[in-house]
Phi, psi and omega in degrees: 000144182289145177287339186236068183304333181293328179293329177291333185273342171098181187300316180305311182298318177304317180294319180300320182294312182304309189281325177297330176278353178083019180276153174303130186288138176296170186302320185291339183285336185292331182295341179264006178293129170301144184243104180269149175227147190237127176276157006272145176057043177256013173093359178300318179293320179292317178296324174294314179299325181294317180291324177296326176289343179271347187293138182246336185226311186221150167225121176242118192234138167241118190219136180282310180221150187215130173267126184247034181269137175294142184103341173278145193306311183290320177297322175296318177294324175302309179301318176296320181294318179293323179300325180265017172095001174293131178284122181244123178233132185230122167265114191243130179300138170049042186293348181262351184231268183293333179252023183295326177293324178291319176302313179296325182288322178299311179299328186291332181265001179101011177280150176271120188243140183227153181231150176234157187279330180280164172297113180267093191256009182280164181217074178225158177219137174244122183255124180054044188300329185274004185244173173283356178266017185307141174223158180219138174235128180205167182157204179266343190275125168290166175272056186238161177299320180293317179303323182274333188244346186233324192269156163282112189223166168222139177235133184233132177253126173250123187256007174205252171052061178309318182292327175289315176305316181296319183295316184282335170296320175297326175291313179304318180291333174293320180295315179300321180293334176266000189267160177246128177288136187237352178243160184300129178083352185296327181297341180266000181240038183254022178295144182296150172280115175269123179237163170301142176280121185287153181293141175280355186273347185260130182290147182254127180258359177225146185215147175237133178237135182230132180299335180293354179266357179296135177242128177063237180266013178301152180222078187293320180290310182298316178300320178297320181289312181303312181301319181295316180294323181289337181271003186290143180254327188231319187202154177222116177250122189240129176233101179220145181289319178231128180233087181243358186278126179294316180299316181287322174299314181297324177301309179299322180294312184301318180293322176300318184282320179277339185222069184299340178287342184288121176282117185237129177223132177238119182251123183235165176282153180305327181299344177274347184298323182233016177288120186294338182272345187290146176269010186306307180300319178304314180296321180295316181299329178277358178088014176283130175296122178233131175235157180232134171297109191250112184236003182203164169287329181220155185279127168215119187309314181293346178250005187283148168247072195307145161270094195252010173301158167224072196223144170230140176239127182256122177049026182056028183227342183223130179247133168243115189221190179129212189263351199277109170283154186275074186218157173294323175303312177306319187283320194263332187234352182258154159273116184224169176217155169236146167230134179254127179242115182264127179275001174289353180250143190307316190291344180260348188299321177294327181290317179295314177304327179293316176299317171304314180296324176295313180299313183297323177296312182290322185299324183248022192293116175058023185292341176290342176283336189302321179297318177293318181301309184290330175294313178296326179294325192261358185292149180251161178306129184103335177288148177297131176086011180291137173233128181294319184260125182250147179279144173261319178240139189263059183216036178233173172299327182296322173206121186218073180206105172287139181235150170256116192231158167277169178301318179290342177275326180285323190305317175301325176297317184285335180287332176292321183293323174296321185290330182272354178096357177292327176241129174238144181270131182287152180297323180274011183101161182077174184240152169250132183254118180267069193251025177267002179262157183261330177223162179232138172272104185292341184275314184276349181055054184205159176298145175264124180275142176080173184286167182237132180283158182078200179221155184288322174232155177277080182246185183300135181305140182258137180267123177087172181215135184233044184283350175275159177298134184281139177266159174066029182275346182088175186283158171303143179292127179288156173296000000 
């Protein structure tokens, strides 16, 4: 028998021994650390494009939304990969209808395009999956302009992690098995992606969960999140775009009531503020701290700066992220994934710490600006700081500051919107949002056309102006 059995099991087992014993990872171990990127403009698109530029044989993509404009980093890298002979396969959401133009563009550059009948909400890519150069990209970010330049998103690059690549390859094969080939020659490109089978001897500090594996009444993603939250010792930080799941909301409420010492923070997108399906009000009534990324007086998808994460952080030591919104629809009818990253192992600590920092940044985002903003919104003619023209969307030179606010902080702003005519109450109940305007004339109670000179608040000068509707942002996120 060998005196050094760890060498017989190979490098992954050696890494597992170092990290399992809590030892500092050797230098070679650092190269397998997952690298997260956070939008907007956090380098995720460039990092993804760089991986695509490294591809030598295959790129396999599952994507909900895709910007196919020349000049965008990922699209350019896709074209270069195909030009040098890399096989590119894309399972694209709704490729025969809402994304047909994207499917046609992909086919036009030589990609093999496939469509599935269910909502394909995942955002992952496997590069050279059958080789030792295997790479994986996953997260909340679609390959769209909006995801990379306007939204709060996460993209994670894994440069080894055979067990994760293998798990995502199996998922890609499940998608292919359910897919319809849509581009010329795609029907001959449906062979499964074969990867090396990972050793069962190495403890896993990263895990992948896919809703496609649900059988019967199973809820694999929901149950994974619930188990992690119930095991929390100190804190739960939730950043999700949609929070509609009764099971997940009830778990948070139960934990709030039974363990008041447990720190819980829930950050949602502005779209959840008045969404009738959202569990936000249930959480708030139970005393759970809830805040909203606030970028407008009212929600309009083409102008949104979405809080698009789908993340929970447990005790600042474990991250659960991926494509999965917290809804029954995501669990039961969509193709979704979760990835679990444990920060108790050295190679993952920096990644988990980066997610913690992202949550903290967003949780307190520009809250110091709010008092001056709400005073200016509520000021009357003759008051100091009064402005006749008020902003509707917070992405112009006049006012360009996203804030994270509570419901009670948003309400006074919306009351001004009602008074100024942007929101009207219908006779039969409900509201109508006249939200195609960028500014409102509060005295005339009508939209103000054109740009406004000066600034609503005297803040740091803003470079550029984005008063036009943004192109290439992709479809609204499904529940």
